[in-house]
C-alpha positions, 0 to 999 in steps of 0.5 A: 859851338862853344866859346873859345877856351883860350886865346893867346898871342903867338908870333904876333897872331891871335890864335882862336880855338873853335870846337864844333858840336857834332849836331851843328847843321850843315845848312847853318854853316852854308848859310853863314858862308853865303852871308860872308860872301855876299855881304847881306841877308837878302843876297845870301837868301837869293843865292841859297834859294831860301827866305830871308827869315830862314837866313836870319834864323840860321844865323841866330842859332849859330850865334847862340851856339857861339855865345857871341856875335859872328858878324856886325849888322852893317852895310855891307856886313862885317865879320867879327873876330869869331866870325872870321875864325868860323869862316876859315874853319868851314871853307875846307868843308865847302870845298869838300862839298864841291868836290863830292858834287863834282865826283858824282857828276864826273861821268865819261859820257860828257853829258849834262850842263856846264856854266861859263861866266864872263863879260858880255864882250867875250861872249859876243865877240869870241864865243858865240861864233865858235859854238857850232864847233863846240856842239859838233864835238860835244853834241850831248853837252849843254852850255850856260853862258852868263854874261855879267860884269860881276864876278861869279863865285866858283867856290859857291858853285855859281859857275863851273868856269870863269873867264876874267880880266883878273888873276885868281887870288884864292888858293883853291882856284886854278887859273891860266892866262889865255890872252892879253888885251892892249888898249889905245885912244881911238877917234873916228877918221873925220873927227876934228882933234884939238884941246876941246875934243870931247871924250867918252867913258865907262860908267856903272860897274865898269867905272873902276876898271883900269882903262876907265881909271886911266881915261879919268886921269887923262881928262882930269877936270873935263867931264865925259861927254858920254858914259855908258856901261858897255864897251861895245856901245862905247866903241860904236859911239867913237865910230859915230864921231861923238868923241875919243875913248880908250878902247881895246884894240881888238874891238877897234879892229872889229869896228874898223876904227884904225885911227889911234891918237896921242893924248896931246892931240886932244888936250889930255895929260901925259900920264904914261902908257895905258895898262894892258889886261890879261884874260884868265880862264879860272876853274875851282880845283875840285872841278878841273878834272871833271870830264865835262868841265875839262872838255869846255876848258879845252874848247875855250882854250882853243878859241881864246888862247891865240897870240894877239900878234898872229895874223893881226894887223896893227892899227893905222897910225895917226895922220897929222896934216900941215897945209900952207897954200901950195906947200905943206906936209902929211906927218905919220909916225914922225915921217913927213910926206910932201903935199901939193895943191890940186883942183877944188882944194884937194891935196895930192900926196907923194910917197917916194919909191927910194929910201922908203919908210919900213911902214910905208904901206901902213902910212899909205893905208892911214892916209887912204882911210882919211881920204875916204872919210873926207871925200872931195878933200883928198886925192891919192896920187901914186907915183911908181910902185907901192 
């Protein structure tokens, strides 16, 4: 590789001409692409299955051909202007290599292995239970399910299919939105709510996801009572009454958590609605027509691409109780129901049969859930038909 013969500004952009010798080894270019993608010699060597000294040697030989540095030895490494130009030049070669490998593996027998990467929650909640149907349909295929909070590189062949809560950005990646997950602030039925109610959050690789950032704004200035690097563990901690947390409604339903609370009930700031997140199925353009990959994509779509509202029951609304001697009321979604004093301090609640609220059934279920969580305190008395 030789230095650029000229560089000039055209339309505000620096144009760099690169000429590559025919004898530039492909291994050197592949090493450079891995360095640019992983950001360190150690990670690039691990991804390529070679020693760190081999990566260093390939880089040194490339820079000798270029006549100038291709990257800055920082943490993480940063590409120089020459390095950026080289990366742009070799990306089509990387894609072509993937396409060639895909063509070789595109056999009609639907045999071999397909790697799917996603977060652990999707694997546990949705995929594992559907595996028997997959193997009945494709008995000769093998699946590798990689559960990680890190995004695997499809361009580098680390996985064939990805399920991500982020829209693909690179042009050679093809994505399809499968589902939308919504979130709410949840609490266990018996947890006392107030300005000092503790909150629980996410840590580590999940500290930067949108729902955790929203929780940090809600409870600004109040450290979390517990932080975990697993959404399911967070839900279990909420179910056990350790505090409130932002959870996916799908997980809350699995854990029988139906008590959604408003931020104002736990002394949190009003910072707007909690953002929803879309689940995307992503494949590399070079592999989308490979039969075995296509089969896995079709199966994943059949398992996950289901409207959230179909057959789903909304979470029970929050119950707010005001009791004064023999009077008071239960307030659910702005509707107040009269309560009466009964023996041993229990409460009896009347639900009217006339002019019923359109969500009266959900209101009664919310109250019954509270009664079950606090035995001896509540008595459900039905007058007339439900």
